[in-house]
Phi, psi and omega in degrees: 000114182283337182222112185293343178277350175269082180276096185290335180227124177221077191215148167231164180255117178303146184307320181294322178292324175299315181296317180299315181296314178300319181294325179294324174294318178299316180299320177297321177294324178288326179295324183238068189291350180275353179297143180217172177245140178249142173284154180302319180297323178295318180295326180300332181272008182238153170247121181263173178279138176222181183305319187283340181242004180297314180296324180296321178298317177299316178298319180296317177300318178298318178297319178300319179295322181290318185223074181291346182295342180288331182285142172291160186294339181279354177254118181265114180301330178295324177295321180293317179296319179297318178300314182291322177299317178297318178304314180293320180296315181294326178304318180293326179284318183301324179304314182287321180296317178296317177301314180297313182297321177298316179295317179300311180294318180293321179294318177297318181297312180299315180297319177294318180297318180294316179294317180296318183297316180291324177295323176297320178294317178300320179301314179293322176293322177294322176299313178297319179295322179293317178296327181278353177088016178297124182304131178085345184293325181296323179294318180294315181298314181299322177294319182286327184288347178302329179300330186258358180286126180281133174287137177294147177296140180293147182297141178284139181296142181271128179293147179294151179298150181297332182268354186292178180296151179287121180293342182242083183294000000 
């Protein structure tokens, strides 16, 4: 924040709106109960659709419809088409979800940055007030400065002397 008087966000979320927002996410999960999470390792073993192969998948689906006899009987072309249709449908929703999540994250970041910046200024003012002898300022400053105190490095273990007893009898 280049100017602490420029408070770009000065907002809170009423408790009822927080409850409503959380409930809407719950409702979305209930609306789309088939959504799932994949582990990173699981994703590594898959090839997903991207810009360069999306058209190829569409072409392949058209070919499957034209000549389904090439497929073995255990592969249902309708399942493949449904997967691709779901991919396209989710793509339309994800655009809005990403936009919303970006705004949510950016707003949270800005709110935190503004609060932290002003608290840093207050900390420096408390330090100056303590040095100037303002009653009670030294206690406030001492409580706040704990955040910036570096912990000493833990002592490194001392290796046993070369002539010492064998640690593994």
